N, C-alpha and C positions, 0 to 999 in steps of 0.2 A: 062144234057150235058154229056152223057156217051161216053167213048172212046175218049175223047179229053183231051189233056194236057192243063189245064187251065192256063191263064195268071193271076198271082196273084201279087198285089202290096202291100207291107208292108210299113206303114208310119213311124215307129220308129224302133230302134234297139231292138231286142228280144234276149233271151238267146241263146247261140251258138247251143245248142242241138236242139232247136226249129227251128232255121234258117236252120240248116243242114237237118233236116227232110223235111222242106218245099221245099228245093232245090231238094231233091230226088224225090218228088212227083209231083211238079208243075214247070211251067215256071215262076219263081219268081223273082221279083225286090225288092232288100233289100236296106235299108238305110246304108250308110257308117258312118254317124255320128248320135249321139243321140240328135237331135234337132227336134222340130216340123216342119212339112212341112208348107210352106207358103200357102196362099189361092190359089195362081196361081199354085203351085205344086200339090195341092189337085185336082184342076180342071183338070190338065193334067192327073193325075192318074185315075180320073173318066172316062176320055175319052179313056184310053188305056187298062184298066183292065177288065177281066171277073169277078174277085173277088178283092175287096178292103179289107185290114186288117187294120182298123184304131184303135186309142186308144182314151182315153178321152180328149186328147189335140187337137183333130181334130173336128172342129165345122162343121158338115155336115148339113147345113140348106137347106131350100127349094131352095134358089137361087143357091147354089152350086150344089145341086143334079140335077137341071135343065140342067146343063152342061154335065151330064153323057151321054155317048154313049149308044146305044141300046145293046151293048155287055155286059155291066155291069149288072149282074144278082144277085150278092150276096155281101152284106157287112158283113163280118165275124168279128165282133168287138172283140178286145182283151181286155176283161173286162166285168163285169156284168152290170154296168150302161150304159144306152143308151140315157140319156137325152141330149147328145151332137149330137144326130142323129135325124133328122126329119123322124121318122119311117113312119108316114102317107104319106109324100111326096114320100118316097122311094117305098112304096107299090103301090101308084098310078102310078109309073113309071115301075112297074113290077119287082122291086128289092127286094129280100128277105133280111132280117136282122137277124143275129144270135148274141148271146153273150156267155159269159162263167159263168153261174150262179153256186153258191155253192162252187166254188174252194177256195175262200179266206175267207170263213166263220170263220174258227178257227183262222186264222191269224188276222183278223179284231177284233174278240172278244178278243183275247189276248191283242191287243193294247188298246182296250177300258179299260180293267182292269189296264193295265200299266199306262195309263193316269190318271185313277182314283186314283191310289196310288201316282203317281207323284205329283198331285195337293194336295191331302189331307195330305201327309206326307212331303211336301216341299222338294222333291228330287232335283229340279233344284237349289234351294238356297244352299243346302248342297254341291252340286257338284261345284257350282261357288266359294264357300268359299274355298274348297280344291284346285281347279285349280288356284286360285289367291293367294294362300298361306296366307289366312287370319285366318285359324283355330288355335286357341290358347288353345285347349283342351276341354274336356267335361264340359258341364254346365247343371244343372238340368232344366234350363228354356230356353235353346237354341233350336231353330227349333222345337217348339211344334206344331205338327200337330194334326189330329183327326183320330180316328179309323174308319174303314168302317164296321167292324163287328157290327151287331145290327142295322145298319142304314137302312133306307128305300130307295130302289132303284126304280125309276120310269123309265121304258123302253118305249120309244116312237117308236113303230114299232116292232112287235113281229114275224118277219119272221125268216129265218134261223139264221141270225146274232143275232137278238134280243134274240132268244132262247139260242144260244150259250153263250151270255153274261149272261143270267139268270142262266145257269148251273154253270158258273165260279163264279159269285157273290154269289150264294147260298153256295158254298164251303167256302167262306170267312165269312159266317154267316150273310149275308145281307138278308133283307126282300124284296121279289120280288113283284113288282106291275107293271102293264102295261096298256097302251092304244093302241088300234089297230083298224084298219078299220073294221075288223071282229073279234069277240071273238073266242079264241081257243076252240078246242073240250075239253070237261070236263076231259078226261083222260090225255090230254096234260097239261092242267092247273094243275091237281093233281100231275103229275110227276115233274113239274117245281116248285110246291108250289107257284104258281103265282096268284095274286089277280087282277081281271079285273076291270078297271074303264071306264065306258061309257063316263064320262065327263073328258076331258083333263084338263079343268080348275081346277076341284076339285082335280085331282090327283097331278098336279104339285105344288099346294099350300101346299101339305102335305109331299112332298118328301125331303130327304136329298141330294140325288144325282139324276140327270136326265141324262139318256143316250139316245142320238139321234141315232136311228137305222132304220129309214124309208127312202125310196127313195125320190128323188126330183121329184115332179109332180106339175101340176098347183094347186092341192088342198093342197099340203104341203109347197108351197112357203111361207116363213115367218110364218109358223105355230106357231113358238115361236116368236110372235111379241112383240112390246113394252108393250101392255096391259098384255099379258100373263107373260112376264118376271117380271112384277111388282107383280105378284102373288107369286113368289118364296119366300121362307124364306130367310132372310139375311145370314143364315148359309149354304145355299144350294150351290151345285156345279153342273156345267153342263159339260157333256162330249159329244163331237161330232166327230164320226169317219165315218159318213155317207155322207151327202151332206151339204155344207156350206149354201146353199140357204134356208134351213129349218129354220134357225135362222136369225132374223134381226140383222146383225152384229153391226150396229151403236148403236142400242138400247142395245145390250148386252154390248158393250164397255162402254156406259154411266152407266149401272147398276153396272158393275164391278168397275168403277172409283168412283162411289158414295158410295160404300160399301153396295149396296142393294143385291148383289150376292157375295158369299164368294170366288168363284174361277171358273175357266174354263180350260178344257183340250181340245184343238182343233187340229184336223188333217186335216180338210177341211175348206174352206173359201168361203164366198158368191161370191167373184169376182176372183176365181182362186187363183193365187199367188199374186194378188194385195190386200194386207192386210191393213186394217186400221192401220196407223202408231201409233195411240194412244193405240191400242191393244198390240203392241209389247213392250211398255214401262211398262206394268203393272206387278208387282211382283207376283200377285195371278193368273197368267195365264201361262199355259204351251202350247207352240205352236210347232207343228211338221209339216214337209213338205210332207204331204199326203203320209205317209209311212205305213199306217195300213195294207196294203196287201203285203208289201215289204219283202217277204221271197223268197229264191231261189226256194224252193219247190213249192210255190204258183205260181210264175211266169212261171215255166216250165209247171205246170198243166194247167194254162191258155192257154199256147201255144198248148198243146196237145188237149184241147177242140176245139180251133180254127181249128186245122188240121182235127179233126174228123168232124166238121161241113162242112168244104170245101170238104173233101173226100166223105162224104155222098151225098153232093150236086152234085159232079162230077159223082157219080154213078147213078144219076138220081132220087134221093130221097130228101125229105125235110130235112134240117138240124135238128138234134135232139134238138138243142137249139134255134130254130127259135123264134123270138120276134113277138108276135101278137099285132097289134096296139090297138085292143079293150081291151087288158089286161093292157094297160098303164094308 
């Protein structure tokens, strides 16, 4: 669509610098409040826009996409994950989908290590004691956690984020192991000092910490199901900064409550923000509100990628970060 000022609808509030640039380049409709659009609002946006800029809170299923007008030609997702978008249905309607890969790799990897330390070193318990004025001085037996140095880390999903986690964990002296759909190249394995496990079952049975860093796809839904969670050592810890659907949350809760799993650090949940209430009450669990990618720098870079995707499309070319359905 060269030489046309595109109509762009943004579904959530974005950083000011990103919104300002969007207004300079396009005929843009921005949100005044930071709440998710209703399904009816999304349907209206799909009928009015040349380009829709959604976020992970917008469920763009086949039924909703069927209401899009012929003018909608691009869904420029603000975020790397696209499991909330029916990409196949979009392509059938001639709508391209783009995302923002690679931007939040370091931020998410940092949060993975932070959760790992928070769980193993009992940081929430210490914080609560201080905030509630219960600390009565140092004790040699108080708040005894465990070291992560020397421990075996099993990374499930060795893409950009998994590899970034491996580099950080190696600096802490952890032994790096991984399971992935495809084995890494030998030179990458050597650089990461990572050991490949073809069998996920065999790997998780031997790890001290499991880090979930794979996307949510039909093949990874409940990849850590009740049977596999039973394979974990009772001293093992699970960290998930990827997608909540990869773990059977009810089975995880049962294992944690029964003492079959030592602890968990979770930034994502199987049903969005509808978290199993029994999970909230456990002292060996650290729960965060999906803030793994929440840095100012990361959010701005995500917006910049969205703008590049739209601008490239407006100039008559394929967006550089186009999502290909066959790759999902």
